[in-house]
KOLZA-832052 format. One record per residue (C-alpha): x negated, y negated, z. Coordinates in steps of 0.1 Angstrom, whole numbers, padded with zeros to 4 digits, always signed. Each point is the difference from the previous one (the first is absolute). Layout:
N
XYZ;...
***
This chain:
450
+0253+0148+0054;+0029-0021-0013;+0018+0019-0029;-0013-0012-0034;+0032-0011-0013;+0011+0006-0036;-0003-0017-0034;-0023-0029-0001;-0004-0002+0037;-0016+0033-0001;-0025-0013-0024;-0007-0033+0015;-0032+0003+0020;+0003-0012+0038;-0022-0022+0018;-0028+0025+0009;+0003+0017-0034;-0006-0033-0019;-0030-0008+0024;-0015+0035-0010;+0007-0007-0036;-0016-0031+0001;-0032+0015+0018;-0001+0024-0029;+0003-0027-0027;-0029-0020+0015;-0020+0031+0005;+0005+0010-0037;-0007-0037-0012;-0035-0001+0016;-0006+0036-0014;+0008-0010-0034;-0029-0023-0007;-0018-0001+0031;+0021-0029+0009;-0009-0023-0029;+0028-0013-0024;+0019+0025-0021;+0035-0005-0013;+0013+0033+0016;-0019-0009+0032;+0016-0034+0002;+0032+0017-0006;-0006+0022+0028;-0008-0028+0024;+0033-0018-0013;+0020+0032+0011;-0019+0000+0031;+0008-0035+0008;+0040+0005-0007;+0001+0031+0020;-0021-0016+0029;+0032-0027+0000;+0025+0027-0001;-0019+0018+0029;+0001-0033+0022;+0035-0011-0009;+0020+0034-0003;+0020+0011+0033;+0001+0036-0014;-0018+0021+0026;+0000+0038-0017;-0030+0016-0007;+0000+0030-0021;-0032+0019+0009;-0007+0010-0033;-0009-0037-0008;-0030-0003+0023;-0011+0034-0006;-0001-0004-0038;-0019-0032+0004;-0027+0019+0020;-0002+0027-0022;-0006-0024-0030;-0028-0018+0020;-0018+0030+0007;+0002+0014-0036;-0010-0033-0015;-0030-0002+0025;-0012+0035-0006;-0001-0009-0037;-0019-0030+0005;-0037-0001+0000;-0019-0018+0027;-0038-0007-0007;-0012+0033+0019;-0035+0014-0007;-0007+0034-0012;-0014+0012+0034;+0032-0009+0018;+0026+0005-0029;+0010+0037+0013;+0003-0008+0036;+0021-0033-0011;+0025+0020-0019;+0002+0026+0026;+0005-0024+0028;+0025-0021-0020;+0020+0030-0009;+0002+0009+0039;+0008-0037+0009;+0030+0003-0026;+0012+0033+0014;+0000-0013+0033;+0021-0031-0011;+0023+0022-0018;+0006+0020+0034;+0002-0032+0023;+0028-0014-0023;+0019+0032+0004;+0025+0009+0028;-0026+0010+0027;+0001-0008+0037;-0014-0031+0012;-0034+0016+0013;-0005+0019-0033;+0009-0028-0021;-0025-0024+0017;-0026+0027+0000;+0003+0006-0040;+0000-0041-0002;-0030-0004+0018;-0016+0028-0021;+0012-0019-0032;-0014-0034+0014;-0035+0019+0008;-0002+0014-0034;+0004-0034-0016;-0025-0013+0021;-0026+0027-0007;+0007-0004-0038;-0006-0037+0003;-0034+0007+0018;-0010+0022-0029;+0008-0027-0026;-0018-0027+0017;-0030+0021+0002;+0002+0004-0037;+0002-0037-0007;-0024-0017+0025;+0004-0036-0019;+0032-0006-0022;-0004-0026-0027;+0024-0025+0015;-0008-0035+0015;+0023+0007+0032;-0024+0027+0010;-0031-0024+0003;+0023-0026+0017;+0011+0026+0027;-0034+0012+0003;-0018-0031+0003;+0026-0014+0022;-0003+0027+0024;-0039-0002-0001;+0002-0037+0008;+0025+0007+0029;-0024+0025+0018;-0031-0025-0007;+0017-0029+0016;+0005-0019-0034;+0033-0018-0011;+0015+0026-0024;+0016-0029-0016;-0030-0018-0009;-0020+0029-0019;-0005-0002-0037;+0003+0035-0017;-0015+0005-0036;+0027-0001-0028;-0001+0034-0013;+0020-0006-0032;-0016-0016-0032;+0012-0037-0008;+0025+0011-0025;+0019+0021+0027;-0009-0021+0030;+0022-0029-0018;+0030+0023+0001;-0006+0009+0040;-0010-0033+0015;+0011-0034-0003;-0022-0031-0012;-0029-0007+0022;+0004+0035+0021;-0028+0015-0019;-0035-0019-0005;-0036+0011-0007;+0012+0037+0003;+0013-0003+0037;+0036-0006+0010;+0007-0032+0018;+0022+0014+0026;-0005+0027+0027;+0024+0025+0016;+0032-0009-0016;+0026+0020+0024;+0012-0011+0037;-0023+0010+0028;+0023+0030+0014;-0004+0017-0035;-0039-0004+0004;+0001+0012+0037;+0015+0033-0009;-0020+0004-0033;-0031-0005+0018;+0005+0031+0020;-0005+0020-0031;-0033-0017-0006;-0010+0006+0039;+0006+0036-0003;-0006+0012-0033;-0019-0030-0018;+0032-0003-0023;+0030-0022+0008;+0021+0026-0022;+0000+0024+0029;+0019-0023+0022;+0027-0003-0029;+0003+0036-0002;+0004+0003+0036;+0026-0030-0002;+0021+0020-0023;+0000+0031+0017;+0007-0018+0034;+0028-0020-0015;+0014+0036-0012;-0005+0013+0035;+0016-0030+0018;+0032+0002-0026;+0002+0039+0008;+0001-0005+0035;+0022-0031+0003;+0030+0023-0001;+0009+0035+0010;+0023+0007-0032;-0011+0016-0032;+0003-0033-0018;-0026-0014+0020;-0026+0025-0014;+0014-0002-0036;-0004-0038+0001;-0037+0004+0012;-0006+0027-0025;+0011-0024-0028;-0024-0024+0010;-0029+0023+0004;+0008+0019-0034;+0002-0031-0022;-0017+0011-0034;-0025-0030+0003;-0010+0004+0036;-0036+0012-0010;-0002-0028-0027;+0009-0026+0026;-0026+0014+0026;-0028+0003-0029;+0004-0037-0010;-0001-0012+0035;+0027-0024+0000;+0011-0013+0035;+0038+0010-0004;-0005+0032+0019;-0008-0021+0033;+0034-0020-0005;+0018+0035-0005;-0017+0011+0033;+0011-0032+0016;+0036+0004-0014;+0003+0036+0013;-0014-0009+0033;+0026-0027+0003;+0028+0024-0011;-0011+0024+0028;+0001-0026+0027;+0033-0011-0013;+0013+0035+0005;-0020+0011+0030;-0013-0033+0020;+0022-0026-0011;-0017-0026+0024;-0035+0005-0019;+0016-0004-0035;-0001-0040-0001;-0037-0001+0011;-0008+0027-0029;+0022-0017-0022;-0022-0032+0002;-0030+0021-0010;+0018+0015-0031;+0011-0036-0010;-0036-0008-0002;-0010+0032-0016;-0002-0018-0035;+0011-0034-0012;+0032+0008-0016;+0012+0020+0031;+0013-0036+0015;+0029+0004-0026;+0013+0029+0021;+0005-0019+0033;+0037-0004-0004;+0003+0037-0004;-0025+0012+0027;+0008-0028+0027;+0038+0008+0005;+0002-0020+0033;-0014-0037+0007;-0015+0011+0031;-0021+0024-0015;-0016-0028-0021;-0024-0015+0028;-0012+0034+0005;-0009+0008-0035;-0015-0034-0005;-0022+0005+0031;-0012+0034-0012;-0006-0014-0035;-0020-0028+0015;-0022+0020+0021;-0011+0023-0027;-0004-0028-0024;-0015-0031+0018;-0035+0011+0006;-0011+0005-0036;+0020-0028-0010;-0015-0024+0023;-0033+0012-0006;-0001-0019-0031;+0034-0015-0011;-0010-0011-0034;-0016+0032-0011;+0031+0018+0012;+0027-0018-0020;-0026+0002-0031;-0001+0036+0002;+0036+0012+0016;+0022-0027-0015;-0014-0023-0029;-0017+0032-0018;+0034+0015-0005;+0017-0029-0012;-0028-0007-0026;+0000+0034-0015;+0015-0001-0035;+0030+0018-0012;-0009+0038-0007;+0012+0010-0036;-0001+0036+0014;+0021-0004+0031;+0029+0021+0005;+0026-0028+0003;+0024-0021-0021;-0024-0029-0005;-0027+0020-0016;+0026+0018-0022;+0015-0035-0011;-0036-0011-0007;-0002+0024-0024;+0026-0018-0021;-0016-0034+0007;+0023-0009+0025;-0014-0015+0032;+0017+0005+0031;-0007-0032+0024;-0019+0012+0032;+0025-0013+0024;+0028+0025-0013;-0012+0029+0021;-0002-0018+0030;+0037-0017-0007;+0014+0036-0005;-0018+0013+0029;+0014-0030+0022;+0036+0012-0011;-0005+0035+0011;-0014-0012+0031;+0031-0022+0008;+0025+0031-0013;-0021+0023+0025;+0002-0026+0028;+0039-0006-0004;+0005+0038+0000;-0023+0002+0033;-0011+0036-0002;-0002+0016+0036;-0004+0035-0006;-0034+0018-0010;+0011+0011-0032;+0016-0036-0010;-0031-0017+0010;-0022+0024-0021;+0026-0002-0030;-0002-0038+0003;-0037-0005+0001;-0002+0023-0031;+0025-0021-0017;-0022-0033+0006;-0028+0017-0009;+0009+0013-0032;+0017-0034-0010;-0035-0018+0005;-0019+0028-0018;+0020+0005-0031;+0003-0038-0007;-0035-0007+0009;-0033-0007-0020;-0018+0027+0016;+0016+0036+0007;-0016+0033-0002;+0000+0035+0016;-0012-0012+0034;+0028-0024+0003;+0027+0023-0009;-0016+0025+0021;+0009-0022+0029;+0035+0001-0009;+0000+0037-0001;-0011-0002+0035;+0027-0021+0012;+0026+0022-0019;-0017+0032+0016;+0007-0016+0033;+0036-0008-0009;+0004+0036-0009;-0014+0011+0033;+0021-0019+0021;+0033+0011-0018;+0011+0016+0033;-0005-0028+0025;+0035-0006+0004;+0009-0017-0031;+0003+0028-0025;+0024+0030+0006;-0027+0026-0006;+0011+0037+0006;-0025+0025+0004;+0008+0036+0012;-0035+0008+0011;+0000-0030+0021;+0035+0001+0014;-0012+0006+0038;-0026-0031-0003;+0010-0035+0013;-0009-0030-0024;-0009-0036+0010;+0029-0024+0004;+0003-0032-0023;-0021-0030+0013;+0019-0024+0022;
***
């Protein structure tokens, strides 16, 4: 470990420490008001934005182990104090398992040898998965529209019906429906669009419907697999800590219960990072799947595709998974997966500057978030990130800029930022950070990407 220096230099966060601090800020922001607008939460997101910029631009590669350790302890304590919707019959089992999972995570983040550290990490992941199953048994049908859309989309897929042509009942009364949907998107008590997300999201979510009759089980598995991939992407202790920082995000059960699709994107992101470190030849193909995980992921292409020769591979992979459902009914696909999102009104409860300004009667033009995101993309492209940590940090930066200025930004959006930042932490030993860990001094680490 490099000497911490003295004076201001000793207090100034390094790139890795700023990234960890950004992750904590975003986690705390979505914990504050469940990801809805609040002045304090927006302040935390703003701090996370600047810390993310610092983490991407700083060349200081020190890492004081107290920083990731303290971040993990904060997340565990916050998660233990949260109250996921678990039925009385399962509450005792839930509490016992989540405490055991937390103890396993603390042990995994400590100075154990590699085999024992990984065993403790797997135990923590298994514990969170079991807790998620207990929670889902207690909430068979959440009162949120995305649950209906995922369930009906999966049902249509397996019955041979175009998922983008289905019509789902509008579960909200008219006074609330107007806040959530654009003009003409809800008529006669039914939505005029079908499944609103890209095909790869539907494919993976539908596995939960196929196995357990509920797409949320696929999202729970996606989060746990993402943590597993990040933890096994490297051999150093920091890889384990990065995985656990994602796994123990305080709103993890809230995200699963609401059936948002971001866990699928987090899984694809973790799979991409795993391939970058372990199987780099497969990385461009998995990146293509990631970029089609949700509509806004296309903005991360300058960060994820670091070489021009990777672009055709990513485009081919994206086309192969997307084209079959697009060509089924082109009009219905664009109506549901594209036009529907542009038609949505500005949400006054969004955790964004646009919603905050709306409180004071100031209407931010809709092109502003796209302009600022374009500037962030250009900045990332000029810096040409080539190491796993830089790629993850650049992705986080682009996403947070797009969300914090947009008309719709909630817990699920920022949870994806937490996933990207967790991946950035997990890759700090990938040759672009001087991480010194006495417990792994005899372990080799992957070299930087070419």
